C-alpha positions as CSV (number, residue, x, y, z in Angstrom):
1,X,23.0,-31.2,-22.7
2,X,22.9,-27.4,-22.3
3,X,20.7,-25.4,-24.6
4,X,21.6,-22.1,-25.9
5,X,19.5,-19.2,-24.7
6,X,17.6,-17.6,-27.6
7,X,17.7,-13.8,-28.1
8,X,19.8,-11.3,-26.4
9,X,20.1,-11.3,-22.7
10,X,18.4,-8.5,-20.7
11,X,20.5,-5.5,-20.4
12,X,18.9,-4.2,-17.2
13,X,18.4,-5.2,-13.6
14,X,14.8,-6.3,-13.2
15,X,14.4,-5.5,-9.5
16,X,15.8,-2.0,-10.0
17,X,13.5,-1.5,-13.0
18,X,10.5,-2.7,-11.0
19,X,11.4,-0.3,-8.2
20,X,11.6,2.6,-10.6
21,X,8.2,1.6,-12.0
22,X,6.9,1.6,-8.4
23,X,8.1,5.2,-7.9
24,X,6.4,6.3,-11.1
25,X,3.1,4.7,-10.3
26,X,3.3,5.9,-6.7
27,X,3.9,9.5,-7.7
28,X,1.5,9.8,-10.7
29,X,-1.1,7.1,-10.2
30,X,-2.0,4.3,-12.5
31,X,-4.0,6.2,-15.1
32,X,-1.6,9.1,-15.7
33,X,1.6,7.0,-15.9
34,X,2.1,6.3,-19.5
35,X,4.3,3.5,-21.0
36,X,6.7,6.2,-22.2
37,X,6.9,7.5,-18.6
38,X,7.7,4.0,-17.5
39,X,10.3,3.3,-20.2
40,X,12.0,6.6,-19.4
41,X,12.3,6.1,-15.6
42,X,13.1,2.4,-16.0
43,X,15.7,3.1,-18.6
44,X,14.5,0.4,-21.0
45,X,12.7,0.3,-24.4
46,X,9.0,-0.4,-24.8
47,X,9.8,-3.9,-26.3
48,X,12.0,-4.7,-23.3
49,X,9.2,-3.6,-20.9
50,X,6.6,-5.8,-22.7
51,X,9.0,-8.7,-22.8
52,X,10.0,-8.5,-19.2
53,X,6.8,-7.4,-17.5
54,X,3.9,-7.7,-20.0
55,X,1.6,-4.8,-20.5
56,X,1.2,-1.7,-18.3
57,X,-1.6,-3.4,-16.2
58,X,0.5,-6.5,-15.6
59,X,3.5,-4.4,-14.6
60,X,1.3,-2.5,-12.2
61,X,-0.1,-5.7,-10.7
62,X,3.5,-6.8,-10.0
63,X,4.4,-3.4,-8.6
64,X,1.5,-3.5,-6.2
65,X,2.3,-7.0,-5.1
66,X,6.0,-6.0,-4.5
67,X,4.9,-2.8,-2.7
68,X,2.9,-4.9,-0.2
69,X,6.0,-6.9,0.6
70,X,8.4,-3.9,0.8
71,X,7.2,-0.3,1.3
72,X,3.7,-1.2,2.4
73,X,4.7,-4.2,4.7
74,X,4.6,-2.2,7.9
75,X,0.9,-2.8,8.5
76,X,1.1,-6.6,8.1
77,X,4.1,-6.6,10.4
78,X,2.3,-4.6,13.0
79,X,-0.6,-7.1,13.1
80,X,1.6,-10.1,13.1
81,X,3.8,-8.9,15.9
82,X,1.4,-7.0,18.2
83,X,-0.7,-9.0,20.7
84,X,-4.0,-7.1,20.2
85,X,-6.0,-5.4,17.4
86,X,-5.7,-2.1,19.3
87,X,-1.9,-2.4,19.6
88,X,-1.7,-3.5,15.9
89,X,-3.8,-0.6,14.6
90,X,-1.9,2.0,16.8
91,X,1.4,0.7,15.6
92,X,0.2,0.6,12.0
93,X,-0.9,4.3,12.2
94,X,2.2,5.5,13.9
95,X,4.4,3.8,11.4
96,X,2.3,5.1,8.5
97,X,2.8,8.6,9.8
98,X,6.6,8.1,9.4
99,X,6.5,6.0,6.2
100,X,4.0,8.3,4.4
101,X,6.3,11.3,4.9
102,X,9.9,9.9,4.8
103,X,12.2,11.1,2.0
104,X,13.3,8.8,-0.8
105,X,9.9,7.9,-2.2
106,X,6.6,9.6,-3.0
107,X,4.4,10.6,-0.1
108,X,1.4,8.6,1.1
109,X,0.4,5.1,0.1
110,X,0.6,3.7,-3.4
111,X,-2.4,1.4,-3.0
112,X,-4.5,4.4,-1.8
113,X,-3.3,7.1,-4.2
114,X,-2.8,5.1,-7.4
115,X,-6.5,4.6,-7.7
116,X,-7.3,8.3,-7.8
117,X,-9.0,9.2,-11.1
118,X,-8.5,5.6,-12.3
119,X,-10.8,4.8,-15.2
120,X,-9.6,1.2,-15.8
121,X,-12.2,-1.0,-14.1
122,X,-9.9,-4.0,-13.6
123,X,-7.2,-1.9,-11.9
124,X,-9.7,0.0,-9.8
125,X,-11.4,-3.2,-8.7
126,X,-8.0,-4.9,-7.9
127,X,-7.0,-2.0,-5.7
128,X,-10.5,-1.9,-4.0
129,X,-10.3,-5.6,-3.3
130,X,-6.8,-5.2,-1.8
131,X,-8.0,-2.3,0.5
132,X,-11.2,-4.2,1.4
133,X,-9.1,-7.3,2.3
134,X,-7.0,-5.2,4.6
135,X,-10.2,-3.9,6.3
136,X,-11.5,-7.4,6.6
137,X,-8.3,-8.5,8.3
138,X,-8.5,-5.7,10.8
139,X,-12.2,-6.5,11.4
140,X,-11.2,-10.2,12.1
141,X,-8.6,-9.1,14.6
142,X,-11.1,-6.7,16.4
143,X,-13.7,-9.5,16.4
144,X,-11.2,-11.9,18.0
145,X,-10.5,-9.3,20.7
146,X,-14.2,-8.8,21.4
147,X,-14.6,-12.6,21.7
148,X,-11.7,-12.8,24.1
149,X,-12.9,-9.9,26.2
150,X,-10.0,-7.7,25.3
151,X,-12.6,-5.3,23.8
152,X,-16.1,-4.7,25.1
153,X,-18.9,-6.9,23.8
154,X,-20.7,-3.9,22.4
155,X,-17.8,-3.0,20.1
156,X,-18.8,-3.0,16.4
157,X,-15.9,-4.7,14.7
158,X,-16.9,-3.6,11.2
159,X,-17.4,0.0,12.1
160,X,-14.1,0.2,14.1
161,X,-12.2,-1.4,11.2
162,X,-13.7,1.0,8.7
163,X,-12.9,3.9,11.0
164,X,-9.3,2.8,11.2
165,X,-9.1,2.4,7.4
166,X,-10.5,5.9,7.0
167,X,-7.9,7.3,9.3
168,X,-5.1,5.5,7.3
169,X,-6.5,6.7,4.0
170,X,-6.9,10.2,5.3
171,X,-3.3,10.2,6.5
172,X,-2.1,9.1,3.1
173,X,-3.9,12.0,1.4
174,X,-2.8,14.5,4.0
175,X,0.8,13.3,3.6
176,X,0.5,14.0,-0.2
177,X,-0.9,17.4,0.7
178,X,2.3,18.2,2.7
179,X,1.4,17.2,6.3
180,X,4.5,16.5,8.5
181,X,5.2,13.3,10.3
182,X,4.5,14.9,13.6
183,X,1.1,16.1,12.5
184,X,0.1,12.6,11.2
185,X,1.4,11.0,14.4
186,X,-0.8,13.3,16.4
187,X,-3.7,12.3,14.2
188,X,-2.9,8.7,14.7
189,X,-2.8,9.1,18.5
190,X,-6.0,11.1,18.5
191,X,-7.8,8.4,16.5
192,X,-7.0,5.7,19.0
193,X,-9.0,7.6,21.7
194,X,-12.1,6.5,19.7
195,X,-11.4,2.9,20.6
196,X,-13.6,1.5,23.3
197,X,-12.1,0.5,26.7
198,X,-13.0,-2.7,28.5
């Protein structure tokens, strides 16, 4: 027996509204994006936002998770598809140069820039944990390549992973400051010269 759905049906497209929230958080950061900013760009009322997404922090958590699968997926793809850590990092940085500057969305990386001036400890910690998990994944790939002889035994996997993360984070900020894709690509290529050769 079919049951009647209680309440009025949603009058908005949830994926579209989530993408609009992504753009707002990406542009302004977590802290300075208000619920009224969100309802305005999403085209929904505050009660609809709370009913569909929970509070602002819960919405942001969903935004970040979706971002990792869409706009920010180029890094994971690079590491999954390239045969070595060096090739994966080089591809990630080259693609970041393009992605961080392409039109149609804010510049840089949401996971890096949304934490600027964040005073909400739970959000700050969640973003830090995500960034540190990415560094740990790069470090694991570098360590694997050291163990296989692809990289010299004297390579410091942790330092090289942190260096690569610092380049990526710097590229994000420079993109927000107006750097062109060509300039960021040159930065990416130059950074790869720091990698040790076997």
